[in-house]
Backbone of each chain as ProteinMPNN parsed JSONL, in Angstrom:
{"seq_chain_A": "MKHLSTDKIDVHALWAQAHHPEAGGVVLFSGEVRNNHQGQEVSHLFYEAAEPMAEKMIAALLAEATERWGLQVAIAVHRLGEVVVMDTAVVVITAATHRQEAYTANQYIIDQIKHQVPLWKCEHFVDGTRAWGGHCSCQHAPLTNKIP", "coords_chain_A": {"N_chain_A": [[8.121, -69.706, -3.554], [9.915, -66.712, -4.257], [13.028, -65.643, -2.981], [14.5, -63.381, -3.24], [14.122, -59.983, -4.096], [13.496, -57.287, -6.256], [11.547, -55.549, -5.933], [9.662, -53.481, -3.642], [9.284, -54.815, -0.388], [6.385, -56.416, 0.647], [5.433, -56.428, 3.637], [3.139, -56.864, 5.155], [1.627, -58.551, 3.526], [3.232, -60.816, 3.533], [3.124, -61.435, 6.227], [0.477, -62.192, 6.406], [0.594, -64.691, 5.349], [1.705, -66.2, 7.278], [0.56, -67.667, 9.287], [-0.622, -70.49, 11.161], [-2.49, -73.335, 12.062], [-1.304, -74.994, 13.988], [0.65, -73.512, 15.117], [1.84, -71.736, 17.832], [3.442, -69.608, 18.269], [4.577, -66.863, 16.509], [7.101, -65.245, 14.846], [8.299, -62.231, 13.584], [10.877, -60.735, 11.87], [12.035, -57.685, 10.776], [14.402, -56.278, 8.868], [15.579, -53.104, 8.657], [16.435, -50.1, 6.873], [18.605, -47.885, 8.371], [19.295, -44.436, 9.209], [21.907, -43.787, 9.716], [25.384, -44.512, 10.196], [28.045, -45.353, 12.102], [28.248, -42.692, 12.897], [27.867, -41.321, 10.562], [25.752, -39.878, 8.09], [23.42, -41.792, 6.408], [22.221, -42.144, 3.141], [20.995, -44.016, 1.468], [20.801, -47.592, 0.879], [22.371, -50.008, -1.234], [21.756, -53.112, -2.605], [23.218, -56.137, -3.74], [23.426, -59.452, -5.212], [24.755, -62.76, -5.647], [22.78, -64.098, -7.563], [21.374, -66.674, -8.4], [22.697, -68.5, -6.738], [22.341, -67.399, -4.171], [19.544, -67.518, -3.939], [19.167, -70.318, -3.891], [20.605, -70.933, -1.57], [19.198, -69.601, 0.462], [16.733, -70.903, 0.311], [17.549, -73.481, 1.041], [18.448, -72.969, 3.598], [16.077, -72.231, 4.927], [14.737, -74.652, 4.766], [16.438, -76.231, 6.279], [16.214, -74.981, 8.814], [13.518, -75.359, 9.297], [13.375, -78.106, 9.593], [15.121, -78.471, 11.77], [14.033, -76.983, 13.921], [11.406, -77.681, 13.879], [9.51, -76.089, 12.483], [6.413, -74.578, 11.533], [6.002, -72.639, 9.67], [8.234, -70.939, 7.55], [9.708, -68.173, 6.329], [11.546, -66.088, 4.151], [12.612, -63.105, 2.745], [14.605, -61.041, 0.758], [15.613, -57.796, -0.146], [16.815, -56.468, -3.285], [18.897, -54.126, -5.055], [18.268, -50.559, -4.863], [17.538, -49.356, -1.638], [15.711, -47.406, 0.503], [15.96, -45.24, 3.436], [14.303, -46.439, 6.287], [12.876, -48.266, 4.837], [12.105, -51.761, 4.349], [14.666, -54.081, 4.262], [15.088, -56.752, 4.557], [13.103, -59.563, 5.401], [12.248, -61.925, 7.833], [10.267, -64.575, 8.754], [9.052, -66.739, 11.198], [7.241, -69.519, 12.306], [6.181, -71.477, 14.974], [5.408, -74.233, 17.185], [5.83, -73.403, 19.823], [7.025, -70.322, 21.35], [9.811, -70.167, 21.816], [11.188, -71.784, 19.956], [10.446, -70.495, 17.629], [11.608, -67.928, 17.95], [14.352, -68.587, 18.201], [14.939, -69.938, 15.8], [14.373, -67.926, 13.998], [16.352, -66.005, 14.549], [18.609, -67.482, 13.921], [18.261, -67.863, 11.164], [18.351, -65.193, 10.122], [20.919, -64.464, 10.907], [22.468, -66.249, 9.42], [21.781, -65.468, 6.834], [22.89, -62.918, 6.809], [25.628, -63.447, 7.08], [26.482, -65.662, 5.592], [25.159, -66.107, 3.141], [25.597, -65.214, -0.29], [25.31, -62.139, -0.512], [25.306, -58.62, -0.706], [25.725, -55.384, 0.743], [25.867, -51.987, -0.21], [26.694, -49.065, 1.277], [25.43, -45.89, 0.891], [26.321, -42.633, 1.443], [25.226, -39.458, 2.746], [27.056, -37.506, 2.139], [27.973, -38.191, -0.339], [29.851, -40.192, -0.585], [30.606, -43.746, -0.595], [30.401, -47.125, 0.675], [31.215, -50.544, 0.695], [29.716, -53.27, 2.455], [29.588, -53.849, 6.076], [27.495, -52.153, 8.552], [26.371, -53.87, 10.413], [25.605, -55.214, 13.524], [27.201, -57.209, 14.425], [29.675, -56.726, 13.47], [32.198, -54.613, 14.19], [34.09, -53.181, 12.944], [35.884, -50.277, 11.853], [34.913, -47.964, 9.254], [36.752, -48.437, 6.489], [36.853, -48.603, 3.867], [35.822, -46.621, 2.268], [34.674, -44.995, -0.63], [35.073, -42.303, -2.807]], "CA_chain_A": [[8.325, -68.279, -3.268], [11.246, -66.186, -4.505], [13.606, -65.091, -1.758], [15.141, -62.107, -3.569], [13.134, -59.15, -4.777], [13.86, -55.896, -6.55], [10.372, -54.742, -5.561], [9.454, -53.221, -2.212], [8.739, -55.999, 0.288], [5.08, -56.207, 1.253], [5.537, -57.144, 4.916], [1.8, -57.289, 5.596], [1.219, -59.706, 2.719], [3.98, -61.977, 4.03], [2.56, -61.745, 7.552], [-0.8, -62.882, 6.202], [0.879, -66.091, 4.996], [2.58, -66.765, 8.31], [-0.209, -68.258, 10.385], [-0.812, -71.941, 11.007], [-3.278, -73.776, 13.228], [-0.47, -75.669, 15.003], [1.702, -72.591, 15.566], [1.458, -70.854, 18.927], [4.343, -68.455, 18.292], [5.003, -66.404, 15.179], [8.079, -64.154, 15.001], [8.64, -61.517, 12.35], [11.997, -59.8, 11.933], [12.171, -56.806, 9.613], [15.658, -55.521, 8.856], [15.235, -51.856, 7.977], [17.572, -49.206, 6.612], [18.651, -46.745, 9.287], [19.835, -43.245, 8.54], [23.259, -43.443, 10.175], [26.316, -45.61, 10.45], [29.289, -44.835, 12.68], [28.203, -41.237, 12.948], [27.685, -40.705, 9.251], [24.379, -39.928, 7.592], [23.206, -42.716, 5.288], [21.101, -41.734, 2.297], [20.293, -45.244, 1.076], [21.643, -48.767, 0.671], [22.201, -50.734, -2.498], [22.051, -54.53, -2.388], [23.331, -57.063, -4.865], [23.604, -60.846, -4.803], [24.994, -63.807, -6.639], [21.354, -64.406, -7.387], [20.933, -68.08, -8.334], [23.286, -69.155, -5.559], [21.689, -66.872, -2.971], [18.185, -68.106, -3.892], [19.27, -71.719, -3.45], [21.074, -71.0, -0.184], [18.121, -69.203, 1.379], [15.757, -72.007, 0.322], [18.135, -74.579, 1.823], [18.493, -72.499, 4.986], [14.717, -72.331, 5.478], [14.443, -76.086, 4.92], [17.232, -76.7, 7.423], [15.63, -74.445, 10.048], [12.217, -76.02, 9.463], [13.66, -79.449, 10.11], [15.824, -78.411, 13.062], [13.191, -76.451, 15.003], [10.024, -78.129, 13.697], [8.696, -74.911, 12.164], [5.256, -74.716, 10.646], [6.175, -71.64, 8.598], [9.546, -70.274, 7.491], [9.683, -67.274, 5.164], [12.599, -65.068, 4.12], [12.693, -62.344, 1.49], [15.623, -59.985, 0.837], [15.586, -56.825, -1.253], [17.982, -56.154, -4.112], [18.814, -52.781, -5.614], [18.3, -49.427, -3.935], [16.561, -49.405, -0.549], [15.842, -46.119, 1.2], [15.847, -45.232, 4.898], [13.058, -46.947, 6.881], [12.304, -49.374, 4.069], [12.524, -53.089, 4.772], [15.667, -54.718, 3.397], [14.95, -58.213, 4.681], [12.085, -60.051, 6.334], [12.261, -63.349, 8.189], [9.123, -64.948, 9.597], [9.081, -68.135, 11.623], [6.111, -69.921, 13.146], [6.442, -72.769, 15.612], [4.44, -74.596, 18.222], [6.105, -72.539, 20.981], [7.765, -69.124, 20.947], [11.259, -70.317, 21.884], [11.667, -72.301, 18.67], [10.23, -69.459, 16.605], [12.636, -66.893, 18.139], [15.7, -69.12, 17.945], [15.063, -70.202, 14.368], [14.376, -66.645, 13.282], [17.681, -65.393, 14.7], [19.555, -68.301, 13.154], [18.083, -67.601, 9.728], [18.851, -63.865, 9.741], [22.382, -64.477, 11.049], [23.041, -66.963, 8.268], [21.604, -64.62, 5.647], [23.845, -61.81, 6.874], [27.048, -63.8, 7.084], [26.841, -66.792, 4.73], [24.561, -66.035, 1.797], [26.31, -64.217, -1.093], [24.507, -60.914, -0.619], [26.152, -57.516, -0.233], [25.157, -54.038, 0.763], [26.745, -50.83, -0.375], [26.115, -47.91, 1.962], [25.628, -44.595, 0.238], [26.22, -41.605, 2.476], [24.705, -38.164, 2.312], [28.16, -36.695, 1.584], [28.297, -38.651, -1.685], [30.751, -41.343, -0.565], [29.938, -45.039, -0.449], [31.274, -48.182, 1.215], [30.619, -51.884, 0.684], [29.761, -54.048, 3.689], [29.319, -53.152, 7.326], [26.118, -51.938, 8.978], [25.9, -55.047, 11.142], [26.046, -55.111, 14.923], [28.197, -58.256, 14.671], [30.964, -56.278, 12.953], [32.421, -53.261, 14.689], [35.261, -52.61, 12.272], [35.63, -48.942, 11.32], [34.812, -47.862, 7.803], [38.072, -48.179, 5.902], [36.777, -48.842, 2.427], [34.956, -45.623, 1.645], [35.085, -44.598, -1.967], [34.386, -41.049, -3.169]], "C_chain_A": [[9.754, -67.875, -3.602], [11.754, -65.506, -3.222], [14.359, -63.786, -1.987], [14.155, -61.286, -4.372], [13.686, -57.752, -5.043], [12.691, -54.963, -6.213], [10.336, -54.54, -4.045], [8.793, -54.444, -1.564], [7.413, -55.641, 0.96], [5.017, -57.038, 2.546], [4.171, -57.669, 5.355], [1.314, -58.508, 4.813], [1.947, -60.966, 3.172], [3.441, -62.418, 5.394], [1.262, -62.533, 7.416], [-0.603, -64.361, 5.864], [1.518, -66.865, 6.145], [1.851, -67.507, 9.415], [-0.551, -69.718, 10.097], [-1.548, -72.436, 12.248], [-2.451, -74.449, 14.316], [0.599, -74.749, 15.589], [1.184, -71.661, 16.655], [2.34, -69.623, 19.025], [4.78, -68.113, 16.878], [5.887, -65.183, 15.382], [8.37, -63.553, 13.635], [9.804, -60.582, 12.63], [12.015, -58.998, 10.635], [13.468, -56.025, 9.763], [15.445, -54.269, 8.021], [16.449, -50.935, 7.867], [17.516, -48.047, 7.595], [19.468, -45.622, 8.648], [21.247, -42.88, 8.976], [24.087, -44.689, 10.342], [27.633, -45.0, 10.901], [29.367, -43.313, 12.564], [28.013, -40.554, 11.61], [26.256, -40.894, 8.769], [24.302, -40.813, 6.355], [22.036, -42.209, 4.454], [20.29, -42.942, 1.845], [21.305, -46.387, 1.009], [21.366, -49.335, -0.706], [22.625, -52.177, -2.249], [22.237, -55.256, -3.708], [23.617, -58.454, -4.341], [24.135, -61.654, -5.97], [23.659, -64.553, -6.687], [20.982, -65.889, -7.372], [21.458, -68.794, -7.09], [22.602, -68.699, -4.276], [20.271, -67.429, -2.83], [18.238, -69.529, -3.343], [19.671, -71.806, -1.977], [19.984, -70.62, 0.804], [17.068, -70.305, 1.46], [16.269, -73.159, 1.183], [18.167, -74.231, 3.319], [17.12, -72.619, 5.651], [14.334, -73.798, 5.705], [15.18, -76.652, 6.132], [16.601, -76.249, 8.746], [14.282, -75.105, 10.337], [12.395, -77.394, 10.096], [14.189, -79.39, 11.547], [14.918, -77.975, 14.202], [11.708, -76.837, 14.847], [9.072, -76.99, 13.37], [7.49, -75.29, 11.317], [5.366, -73.761, 9.456], [7.591, -71.083, 8.689], [9.587, -69.489, 6.191], [10.878, -66.331, 5.277], [12.607, -64.42, 2.739], [13.684, -61.202, 1.697], [15.523, -59.09, -0.392], [16.901, -56.814, -2.009], [17.785, -54.75, -4.667], [18.801, -51.73, -4.526], [17.176, -49.534, -2.899], [16.769, -48.153, 0.302], [15.611, -46.279, 2.702], [14.409, -45.569, 5.317], [12.363, -47.999, 6.028], [12.863, -50.696, 4.584], [13.501, -53.676, 3.763], [15.54, -56.231, 3.427], [13.859, -58.526, 5.691], [12.301, -61.533, 6.559], [11.073, -63.599, 9.106], [9.226, -66.432, 9.923], [7.869, -68.391, 12.517], [6.372, -71.324, 13.665], [5.394, -73.026, 16.687], [4.572, -73.672, 19.432], [7.049, -71.408, 20.57], [9.271, -69.325, 20.902], [11.826, -70.784, 20.543], [11.531, -71.241, 17.573], [11.295, -68.361, 16.7], [14.018, -67.404, 17.711], [15.919, -69.35, 16.453], [15.154, -68.9, 13.58], [15.759, -66.01, 13.353], [18.734, -66.175, 13.915], [19.472, -67.963, 11.67], [18.653, -66.236, 9.357], [20.372, -63.804, 9.883], [23.05, -65.16, 9.859], [22.911, -66.136, 6.994], [22.652, -63.51, 5.64], [25.274, -62.253, 6.605], [27.442, -64.915, 6.125], [26.34, -66.661, 3.303], [25.288, -64.956, 0.987], [25.424, -63.032, -1.474], [25.365, -59.779, -0.065], [25.383, -56.207, -0.243], [26.247, -53.028, 0.488], [26.033, -49.654, 0.279], [26.45, -46.646, 1.181], [25.347, -43.514, 1.273], [25.763, -40.275, 1.878], [25.809, -37.299, 1.69], [28.636, -37.177, 0.22], [29.273, -39.814, -1.734], [29.942, -42.621, -0.421], [30.924, -46.048, 0.1], [30.528, -49.502, 1.165], [30.749, -52.523, 2.047], [29.389, -53.227, 4.897], [27.844, -53.096, 7.663], [25.536, -53.15, 9.693], [26.451, -54.984, 12.551], [27.068, -56.182, 15.278], [29.59, -57.783, 14.288], [31.164, -54.826, 13.374], [33.612, -52.594, 14.026], [34.936, -51.222, 11.734], [35.557, -48.968, 9.802], [36.177, -47.513, 7.23], [38.024, -48.266, 4.386], [35.886, -47.828, 1.726], [35.546, -45.163, 0.325], [34.339, -43.322, -2.341], [33.414, -41.251, -4.321]], "O_chain_A": [[10.698, -68.595, -3.277], [10.988, -64.88, -2.488], [14.808, -63.153, -1.031], [13.439, -61.813, -5.223], [14.268, -57.122, -4.16], [12.84, -53.741, -6.212], [10.901, -55.322, -3.281], [7.864, -55.029, -2.121], [7.332, -54.689, 1.737], [4.6, -58.196, 2.536], [4.062, -58.784, 5.865], [0.667, -59.393, 5.372], [1.367, -62.052, 3.198], [3.318, -63.61, 5.675], [0.982, -63.43, 8.211], [-1.501, -65.179, 6.062], [1.835, -68.046, 6.004], [2.476, -67.933, 10.386], [-0.742, -70.119, 8.948], [-1.256, -71.998, 13.36], [-2.873, -74.469, 15.472], [1.368, -75.162, 16.457], [0.234, -70.905, 16.453], [2.033, -68.694, 19.773], [5.286, -68.962, 16.145], [5.477, -64.207, 16.009], [8.647, -64.261, 12.667], [9.728, -59.736, 13.52], [12.011, -59.562, 9.54], [13.612, -55.211, 10.674], [15.164, -54.352, 6.825], [17.369, -51.0, 8.682], [16.527, -47.317, 7.658], [20.217, -45.829, 7.693], [21.739, -41.799, 8.653], [23.569, -45.777, 10.594], [28.256, -44.227, 10.173], [30.391, -42.739, 12.191], [28.001, -39.325, 11.539], [25.633, -41.929, 9.007], [25.026, -40.608, 5.381], [20.98, -41.881, 4.996], [19.06, -42.908, 1.836], [22.514, -46.166, 1.075], [20.282, -49.17, -1.265], [23.718, -52.434, -1.744], [21.507, -55.021, -4.671], [24.0, -58.63, -3.185], [23.98, -61.276, -7.131], [23.441, -65.512, -5.946], [20.334, -66.337, -6.426], [20.75, -69.588, -6.47], [22.316, -69.511, -3.397], [19.845, -67.773, -1.727], [17.469, -69.9, -2.456], [19.153, -72.635, -1.229], [19.855, -71.237, 1.861], [16.567, -70.611, 2.542], [15.515, -73.743, 1.96], [17.944, -75.084, 4.178], [17.015, -73.054, 6.797], [13.693, -74.14, 6.699], [14.631, -77.44, 6.903], [16.471, -77.039, 9.681], [13.952, -75.376, 11.491], [11.663, -77.784, 11.006], [13.763, -80.151, 12.416], [15.002, -78.507, 15.309], [10.861, -76.364, 15.605], [7.965, -76.922, 13.905], [7.548, -76.204, 10.494], [4.874, -74.056, 8.367], [8.083, -70.793, 9.779], [9.512, -70.055, 5.1], [11.187, -65.835, 6.36], [12.608, -65.098, 1.711], [13.61, -60.481, 2.692], [15.369, -59.562, -1.519], [17.96, -57.108, -1.454], [16.665, -54.247, -4.741], [19.26, -51.968, -3.409], [16.018, -49.77, -3.243], [17.878, -47.883, 0.763], [15.133, -47.313, 3.169], [13.442, -45.045, 4.765], [11.358, -48.568, 6.454], [13.943, -50.747, 5.172], [13.209, -53.759, 2.57], [15.845, -56.91, 2.447], [13.713, -57.841, 6.703], [12.509, -62.3, 5.618], [10.898, -62.912, 10.113], [9.454, -67.266, 9.047], [7.526, -67.574, 13.372], [6.732, -72.232, 12.915], [4.606, -72.148, 17.04], [3.577, -73.217, 19.995], [7.773, -71.514, 19.581], [9.95, -68.737, 20.061], [12.821, -70.245, 20.058], [12.394, -71.114, 16.704], [11.825, -67.911, 15.684], [14.743, -66.744, 16.966], [16.966, -68.996, 15.912], [15.917, -68.792, 12.62], [16.281, -65.532, 12.345], [19.638, -65.589, 13.319], [20.494, -67.798, 11.004], [19.374, -66.129, 8.365], [21.044, -63.166, 9.071], [24.074, -64.696, 9.359], [23.825, -66.109, 6.17], [23.23, -63.197, 4.599], [26.045, -61.528, 5.979], [28.631, -65.101, 5.866], [27.024, -67.062, 2.362], [25.571, -63.884, 1.522], [24.882, -62.943, -2.575], [26.068, -59.956, 0.93], [24.529, -55.956, -1.093], [27.396, -53.194, 0.899], [24.921, -49.29, -0.105], [27.608, -46.38, 0.859], [24.284, -43.483, 1.893], [25.898, -40.019, 0.681], [25.539, -36.465, 0.826], [29.597, -36.634, -0.326], [29.507, -40.375, -2.804], [28.74, -42.582, -0.156], [32.137, -45.858, 0.007], [29.358, -49.581, 1.543], [31.76, -52.35, 2.727], [28.943, -52.085, 4.789], [27.041, -53.872, 7.144], [24.34, -53.422, 9.588], [27.638, -54.727, 12.747], [27.732, -56.087, 16.31], [30.584, -58.364, 14.725], [30.414, -53.935, 12.976], [34.09, -51.56, 14.493], [33.841, -51.001, 11.216], [36.075, -49.878, 9.154], [36.695, -46.421, 7.462], [39.023, -48.032, 3.706], [35.267, -48.138, 0.709], [36.754, -44.972, 0.191], [33.116, -43.257, -2.212], [32.757, -40.301, -4.747]]}, "seq_chain_B": "MITLEFFAGLKDYFPTLMEVREAPADIHHLRTYLMSEQSLAKALLQQCRFAVADQFVQEDYPLRPGDVVLVIPPSSGG", "coords_chain_B": {"N_chain_B": [[40.309, -72.337, -20.612], [38.815, -70.317, -18.094], [35.968, -68.721, -16.572], [35.509, -65.852, -14.65], [33.448, -64.431, -12.148], [32.735, -61.414, -10.638], [31.822, -59.628, -7.646], [30.141, -57.014, -5.796], [32.318, -55.062, -3.784], [34.548, -55.933, -5.14], [34.17, -55.275, -7.749], [35.139, -52.777, -8.021], [37.683, -53.18, -8.725], [37.902, -55.201, -10.61], [36.442, -56.328, -13.745], [32.917, -57.146, -14.147], [32.647, -59.663, -15.34], [35.258, -61.862, -16.194], [37.595, -63.398, -18.279], [39.927, -66.027, -18.019], [42.548, -67.187, -19.687], [44.591, -69.156, -19.376], [43.969, -71.458, -17.182], [44.417, -71.321, -13.68], [45.799, -73.869, -11.486], [44.297, -74.52, -9.219], [41.999, -73.254, -6.679], [43.543, -71.926, -4.786], [45.782, -71.113, -6.284], [44.487, -69.524, -8.109], [43.564, -67.44, -6.462], [46.008, -66.331, -5.716], [46.924, -65.511, -8.225], [44.998, -63.544, -8.84], [45.523, -61.67, -6.828], [48.013, -60.848, -7.614], [47.383, -59.618, -9.968], [45.838, -57.438, -9.186], [46.971, -55.63, -6.913], [45.974, -53.8, -5.111], [43.603, -54.85, -4.332], [44.232, -56.864, -2.666], [43.867, -57.338, 0.155], [41.101, -57.622, 0.331], [40.687, -59.787, -1.412], [41.935, -61.792, 0.013], [40.065, -62.359, 1.909], [38.02, -63.47, 0.53], [35.566, -65.912, -0.521], [35.151, -68.727, -2.739], [33.168, -69.986, -5.426], [31.85, -72.655, -7.364], [29.603, -73.718, -9.786], [27.519, -72.837, -8.172], [28.208, -73.721, -5.649], [30.124, -73.512, -2.688], [33.672, -73.779, -2.787], [36.775, -75.343, -1.838], [40.227, -74.399, -1.07], [41.866, -76.216, -2.413], [40.448, -77.026, -4.583], [40.283, -78.382, -7.779], [40.643, -76.589, -10.731], [38.872, -76.588, -13.819], [38.876, -76.444, -17.412], [36.395, -74.292, -18.724], [35.059, -73.905, -16.365], [32.971, -71.804, -14.381], [33.66, -69.412, -12.155], [32.713, -68.047, -9.147], [33.64, -65.185, -7.445], [33.638, -64.372, -4.22], [33.104, -61.885, -2.034], [33.246, -61.096, 1.57], [30.106, -61.728, 3.034], [27.377, -59.411, 3.349], [24.66, -59.075, 3.859], [21.254, -58.21, 4.84]], "CA_chain_B": [[39.846, -71.02, -20.176], [37.745, -70.261, -17.095], [35.325, -67.41, -16.465], [35.357, -65.38, -13.274], [32.409, -63.428, -11.922], [33.058, -60.62, -9.453], [30.667, -58.994, -7.006], [30.264, -55.99, -4.739], [33.51, -54.221, -3.788], [35.553, -56.41, -6.103], [33.934, -54.646, -9.057], [35.959, -51.564, -8.103], [39.023, -53.584, -9.17], [37.812, -56.151, -11.724], [35.156, -56.265, -14.451], [31.94, -58.117, -13.613], [33.045, -60.968, -15.884], [36.635, -61.856, -16.695], [38.042, -64.71, -18.742], [41.344, -66.323, -17.795], [42.831, -68.183, -20.734], [45.344, -70.263, -18.765], [43.341, -71.652, -15.868], [45.284, -71.767, -12.586], [45.55, -75.274, -11.127], [43.245, -74.652, -8.196], [41.53, -71.978, -6.123], [44.685, -71.267, -4.132], [46.582, -70.448, -7.316], [43.645, -68.459, -8.674], [43.593, -66.314, -5.527], [47.342, -65.728, -5.841], [46.941, -64.834, -9.523], [44.189, -62.318, -8.766], [46.223, -60.699, -5.98], [49.118, -60.28, -8.397], [46.793, -58.758, -10.996], [45.312, -56.213, -8.563], [47.535, -55.638, -5.559], [45.143, -52.971, -4.233], [42.479, -55.67, -3.862], [44.807, -58.033, -1.977], [43.235, -57.589, 1.461], [39.742, -58.115, 0.087], [40.78, -61.126, -2.012], [42.312, -62.754, 1.051], [38.859, -62.707, 2.686], [36.96, -63.969, -0.355], [35.297, -67.316, -0.771], [34.98, -69.003, -4.16], [32.119, -70.977, -5.682], [31.708, -73.209, -8.709], [28.272, -74.342, -9.909], [26.729, -72.382, -7.027], [28.63, -74.388, -4.405], [31.432, -73.06, -2.218], [34.731, -74.768, -2.984], [37.939, -75.139, -0.97], [41.454, -73.915, -1.716], [42.493, -77.227, -3.273], [39.516, -77.438, -5.646], [40.975, -78.3, -9.07], [39.889, -75.87, -11.764], [38.833, -77.256, -15.116], [38.442, -75.534, -18.483], [34.94, -74.123, -18.792], [34.483, -73.56, -15.06], [32.585, -70.42, -14.056], [34.024, -69.284, -10.745], [32.229, -66.838, -8.487], [34.576, -64.686, -6.423], [32.609, -63.926, -3.275], [33.587, -61.135, -0.864], [32.466, -61.374, 2.782], [28.695, -61.383, 2.891], [26.916, -58.273, 4.174], [23.221, -58.88, 3.659], [20.468, -57.795, 5.997]], "C_chain_B": [[38.761, -71.175, -19.099], [37.169, -68.842, -17.1], [35.154, -67.067, -14.992], [34.231, -64.361, -13.202], [32.69, -62.732, -10.591], [31.819, -59.884, -8.94], [31.108, -57.865, -6.081], [31.565, -55.201, -4.887], [34.578, -54.674, -4.763], [35.378, -55.76, -7.473], [34.594, -53.268, -9.158], [37.352, -51.887, -8.659], [39.004, -54.474, -10.417], [36.503, -55.913, -12.474], [34.19, -57.298, -13.864], [32.288, -59.531, -14.062], [34.449, -60.859, -16.447], [37.016, -63.274, -17.119], [39.534, -64.858, -18.483], [41.699, -67.487, -18.713], [43.552, -69.414, -20.163], [44.809, -70.467, -17.348], [44.375, -72.042, -14.821], [44.868, -73.167, -12.133], [44.384, -75.425, -10.159], [42.885, -73.266, -7.648], [42.677, -71.218, -5.464], [45.507, -70.486, -5.172], [45.776, -69.337, -7.994], [43.674, -67.23, -7.771], [44.933, -65.566, -5.65], [47.448, -64.935, -7.145], [46.179, -63.507, -9.456], [44.879, -61.248, -7.913], [47.393, -60.079, -6.726], [48.593, -59.34, -9.484], [46.35, -57.411, -10.419], [45.787, -56.164, -7.113], [46.688, -54.803, -4.593], [43.959, -53.761, -3.661], [42.948, -56.845, -3.007], [44.08, -58.358, -0.674], [41.831, -58.161, 1.285], [39.775, -59.534, -0.477], [41.152, -62.183, -0.973], [41.104, -63.213, 1.863], [37.799, -63.401, 1.84], [36.803, -65.481, -0.279], [35.081, -67.478, -2.28], [33.893, -70.068, -4.311], [32.158, -71.395, -7.146], [30.384, -73.952, -8.743], [27.433, -74.077, -8.657], [27.026, -73.131, -5.733], [29.984, -73.818, -3.988], [32.456, -74.175, -2.409], [35.944, -74.371, -2.131], [39.167, -74.73, -1.79], [42.039, -74.931, -2.697], [41.563, -77.716, -4.391], [40.205, -77.299, -6.999], [40.112, -77.62, -10.133], [40.005, -76.586, -13.095], [38.398, -76.251, -16.18], [36.919, -75.487, -18.542], [34.3, -73.777, -17.47], [34.095, -72.079, -15.019], [32.754, -70.284, -12.551], [33.488, -67.971, -10.199], [33.236, -66.45, -7.411], [33.742, -63.865, -5.436], [33.231, -63.194, -2.082], [32.773, -61.504, 0.384], [31.028, -60.886, 2.645], [28.326, -60.208, 3.8], [25.447, -58.002, 3.888], [22.553, -58.368, 4.919], [20.492, -56.316, 6.235]], "O_chain_B": [[37.903, -72.054, -19.189], [37.803, -67.898, -17.57], [34.71, -67.892, -14.194], [34.081, -63.527, -14.095], [32.861, -63.38, -9.558], [30.903, -59.565, -9.698], [32.259, -57.778, -5.654], [31.885, -54.726, -5.977], [35.425, -53.878, -5.17], [36.319, -55.7, -8.263], [34.614, -52.66, -10.228], [38.108, -50.984, -9.018], [39.966, -54.499, -11.184], [35.558, -55.36, -11.91], [34.612, -58.218, -13.164], [32.234, -60.476, -13.275], [34.789, -59.873, -17.101], [36.777, -64.233, -16.385], [40.308, -63.926, -18.703], [41.223, -68.609, -18.542], [43.173, -70.554, -20.431], [45.164, -69.727, -16.43], [45.136, -72.987, -15.031], [43.738, -73.597, -12.362], [43.584, -76.354, -10.275], [43.406, -72.248, -8.102], [42.762, -69.995, -5.58], [45.873, -69.333, -4.945], [46.339, -68.322, -8.405], [43.796, -66.106, -8.257], [44.973, -64.337, -5.683], [47.992, -63.831, -7.168], [46.651, -62.482, -9.949], [44.826, -60.062, -8.237], [47.731, -58.916, -6.501], [49.27, -58.387, -9.873], [46.468, -56.376, -11.075], [45.084, -56.606, -6.204], [46.683, -55.066, -3.391], [43.387, -53.385, -2.638], [42.154, -57.72, -2.662], [43.722, -59.51, -0.426], [41.428, -59.073, 2.005], [38.984, -60.385, -0.07], [40.729, -63.335, -1.074], [41.104, -64.304, 2.432], [36.79, -63.869, 2.369], [37.752, -66.219, -0.017], [34.86, -66.503, -2.998], [33.72, -70.93, -3.45], [32.458, -70.599, -8.036], [30.077, -74.726, -7.836], [26.738, -74.959, -8.152], [26.192, -73.171, -4.828], [30.881, -73.657, -4.816], [32.155, -75.354, -2.221], [36.105, -73.209, -1.759], [39.144, -74.719, -3.021], [42.641, -74.548, -3.7], [41.861, -78.703, -5.063], [40.667, -76.21, -7.341], [38.985, -78.041, -10.392], [41.057, -77.112, -13.46], [37.645, -75.32, -15.893], [36.247, -76.512, -18.426], [33.13, -73.395, -17.43], [34.8, -71.222, -15.552], [32.078, -70.957, -11.774], [33.782, -66.903, -10.737], [33.63, -67.269, -6.581], [33.214, -62.806, -5.776], [33.823, -63.831, -1.21], [31.732, -62.151, 0.274], [30.776, -59.768, 2.196], [28.894, -60.038, 4.879], [25.037, -56.856, 3.7], [23.206, -58.124, 5.934], [19.869, -55.832, 7.18]]}, "name": "protein", "num_of_chains": 2, "seq": "MKHLSTDKIDVHALWAQAHHPEAGGVVLFSGEVRNNHQGQEVSHLFYEAAEPMAEKMIAALLAEATERWGLQVAIAVHRLGEVVVMDTAVVVITAATHRQEAYTANQYIIDQIKHQVPLWKCEHFVDGTRAWGGHCSCQHAPLTNKIPMITLEFFAGLKDYFPTLMEVREAPADIHHLRTYLMSEQSLAKALLQQCRFAVADQFVQEDYPLRPGDVVLVIPPSSGG"}
């Protein structure tokens, strides 16, 4: 499976692949584009990646999480290019014997994707400005890199 | 000569691909060279990681002719 996609992510199709007879807990996280950031109206996001490296890192991350938490299923797909408000930018699905492992692994995978994998978002605002980075609850820094 | 590849916000300061004829000795010297080339990008360059052959490398990684170096700003996926 490819982990980066310029096409709209079909969440339901991924969900259909996420079930396993030994899995009692399946967690799906969908990271979606919201229409505001620090009080400013967002029109859309644009994502880019160091693609071969990001593909390898996500594959390695899923393998690591599978081993660490004994997952039956581990799926992650991230959008590239323009993503509009309410569209899914990233999906992570984890299935494990019990819910705790599925939740913990899922959060680990999305945190690593956000902070370690060479992937970047550019926020485009309704007023025509744009800014790289941000839009993460882990980072509360004010927007200082806006470009007209 | 080495080739540099820039991403995201760095492309406001550098071309996507840039060749450096005289390769700096290591990543530390490459970072210093880039900050001298584009002082406006200094703060961003200080936060960047570097990768060669799709693997992150440390400050003392020795650069060799023919290396393709990815200059990686802080990640912001998701």
